[in-house]
C-alpha positions as CSV (number, residue, x, y, z in Angstrom):
1,M,-0.9,1.6,-17.8
2,S,2.5,3.3,-17.9
3,D,5.6,1.5,-16.1
4,R,7.0,4.4,-14.2
5,Y,9.5,2.2,-12.4
6,G,10.5,-0.1,-15.3
7,L,9.5,-3.1,-13.2
8,Q,7.0,-4.7,-15.7
9,S,9.8,-5.8,-18.1
10,R,11.4,-7.5,-15.1
11,F,8.2,-8.9,-13.5
12,P,5.6,-10.1,-15.8
13,A,2.1,-9.3,-14.8
14,N,1.1,-12.9,-14.2
15,Q,4.2,-13.8,-12.1
16,H,4.6,-12.6,-8.7
17,F,8.6,-11.9,-8.2
18,V,8.3,-12.7,-4.6
19,S,7.1,-16.5,-5.0
20,A,10.6,-17.8,-4.4
21,V,10.8,-16.1,-0.9
22,E,9.6,-18.0,2.0
23,V,6.0,-17.6,3.4
24,S,5.8,-15.0,6.0
25,M,3.4,-14.5,8.7
26,N,4.7,-10.8,9.4
27,G,1.8,-8.8,8.6
28,I,3.9,-5.8,7.5
29,E,6.2,-7.8,5.4
30,L,3.1,-9.3,3.6
31,R,1.7,-5.9,3.1
32,D,5.0,-4.5,1.6
33,R,5.1,-7.5,-0.7
34,A,1.8,-7.1,-1.8
35,F,2.6,-3.1,-2.4
36,I,5.6,-4.0,-4.5
37,A,3.8,-6.7,-6.6
38,A,0.9,-4.2,-7.5
39,I,3.4,-1.5,-8.6
40,A,5.3,-4.3,-10.4
41,Q,2.1,-5.3,-12.3
42,G,1.2,-1.5,-13.1
43,R,-1.9,-1.5,-10.8
44,K,-2.8,0.5,-7.9
45,P,-1.7,-0.9,-4.5
46,N,-4.4,-1.6,-1.9
47,S,-2.4,0.0,0.8
48,S,-2.1,3.5,-0.3
49,V,-1.5,7.0,1.6
50,G,-4.8,8.0,-0.1
51,K,-6.9,5.4,1.7
52,V,-5.2,6.2,5.0
53,L,-6.0,9.7,4.9
54,D,-9.7,9.3,5.8
55,C,-8.6,7.4,9.0
56,Y,-6.7,10.6,10.2
57,R,-9.7,12.9,9.7
58,V,-11.7,11.3,12.3
59,P,-9.3,11.9,15.2
60,G,-8.4,15.4,13.8
61,E,-12.0,16.4,13.9
62,L,-12.3,15.2,17.2
63,E,-9.3,16.9,18.7
64,R,-10.8,20.2,17.1
65,H,-14.1,19.3,18.9
66,L,-12.3,18.8,22.1
67,K,-10.2,21.9,22.0
68,A,-13.3,24.0,21.3
69,A,-15.2,22.7,24.2
70,R,-12.6,23.6,26.6
């Protein structure tokens, strides 16, 4: 995989660079850490825009149906 952001040389794939940081119970912070770790390791992040788009399609379709029913 390519290292678009030049992170692999600074953070080897088998080492999380956030390991020295205190453990967090904040869901957003944990998601952000996992996102950055995935990029640093050259893999696709679990939380990505592509995965969220499907979630927005359903409300969009519902809105169109409700407007058409008026």
